[in-house]
N, C-alpha and C positions, 0 to 999 in steps of 0.2 A: 504494499500500500504506500504510494507516493515515494517509493525508493527507500523506505525506512527499514533498516535491518534489525534483527533481534540482537540483544546484547551478546558479546562474545563470552561463551561459557568457559573458555580455556584460561581466562584471567582470574586469579584469586581476588575476589572483590572485597574491598574494604567496607566496613559498615558506615553508612551515612555518606558515602561518596557517590557522586553522580558521574557516570561514565559517558564518554562521547557518543557511543552508539546506542545508548538507552533510548527507548521510544519517548520517554518523558522529556529527556534532554533535547531531542530533536524537535518535539512540539514546542518546547520552551523557546528554542532558537527561532522557530517560525513566528511565534507570538512577539518576541522582542524585535524581530525584523519588521513586523507590521507596525509596532509601536514606533520604531525608528522612522519608518516611512511616513507615518502620520506626523511625526515631529519635524521631518524635513519640510513639510508644508506649513505647519503651524508656527514654527520658530520665526521665520521672516515676518509673518503676519503679526506676531507678538511684538517684535522689535519695531515694526512700522507704526502700529496703532496702540502703543503702550497706554496712552492716556484714556482712550475710549474703552479698551478691553479691561483695564485694571478696575473699572467700576462695575463690571459685569460678574456677578458671583458664579454663574455657570462656567465662564471662562477660567476663573480662579480654580474651581474644582477640577475642571478638565486638565489644566496645566499641572496641578498638584498630583493628579492620578498618573500622569505621564512620569513625573519625578519619582513617585512611589514605585512604579514599574521598573524604572532604571535602578532604584535602590535595591529592590529585590534581585535584580539581575546581578548587582555587585555581590550580594550574598551567595547567589547561585554559582557565580564564577569562583568564589573562594572555596566552594565545596564540589567543584567539578574537576575530574581528572582531565589531563590534556596530553597531547602528543607533541614531542619535540621535533626538531627538524629532520631527524632520521626515523620518524614515525614510531618511536618507542613510547610506550604509555608511561606517563608520570602521574602517580596517584598518591604520592607522599604529600600530606597537607602542607608541610613546611616548604617543600619545593614549589608546589603550586602557588602558595602565598608569595613566596619570594619572586617568582617569575611575574605574577600579576602585579605586585607592588612596583616592580621595575619597569613595567610596560604600560598598561592601560589604566591602572588604578587612579592616578592623578587626574587624567582626562575625564574618567567616569565620575569622580567625585565633584570636580569643578562644574560639570554639566548639570548636576542635580542640586547644587546649593541654591536656595531661593534668595539670591541677592536682592531681587526687586523688593521683596518683603522686608528684608533686613535693613536695606538702605532707606526705603520709603519712610520708615518710622524715625530715622535719625538724621534725615537730610536737613541741612540748615538752609536759610533763605538764599544765601549766595549761590549754592549749588543749584537750587530751583531756578533762580533767575538766569543763570548761564546755560542751563540745560545740559551741563556736564553729567548730571545724574543719570542720563539715559545711556551713557557709554557702558554701564554695567550690563545692559541687555545684550551687548555683543558677546559676552562670555557664554551666553546660551548657545551660540554658534558651535561651541565645542561638542554639542550633541551631534552635530552633523559630521564631525570627525569620526564618530563611531561607525559611520558607513564603511570606512576603510577596514575596520575590525571585522565586519561581517563579510566583506568581499574577500 
């Protein structure tokens, strides 16, 4: 079904570790890919229409749910085995965490920090007048960098 393979039974599986060819991991990757696709369209809209959209509670909850999905993806990644460049399986939690922390972790975390909500509460009048406060929205573009991770 959709090219999804059964988990490899030859590997001694560690408890609470998600393996790359598990059906649930493949469906999770499809889900995150769809969320990322939605984010590629909504992020530029969010940047362009900040003032209008920030007053809409539905948009706030929609944006927050995207951030929560990406947060859960960070947790899933920490608990997912991976393959190295020679296609050997790495299922040691320490090695997986070390590799993830050195590669995509910073980008993933920066993409989900709700800077618009943190800064909006503490902005002084000078920042509001100069409109420099909108530059923080450009950090949301880091979500789009995640496309490289999926490709």
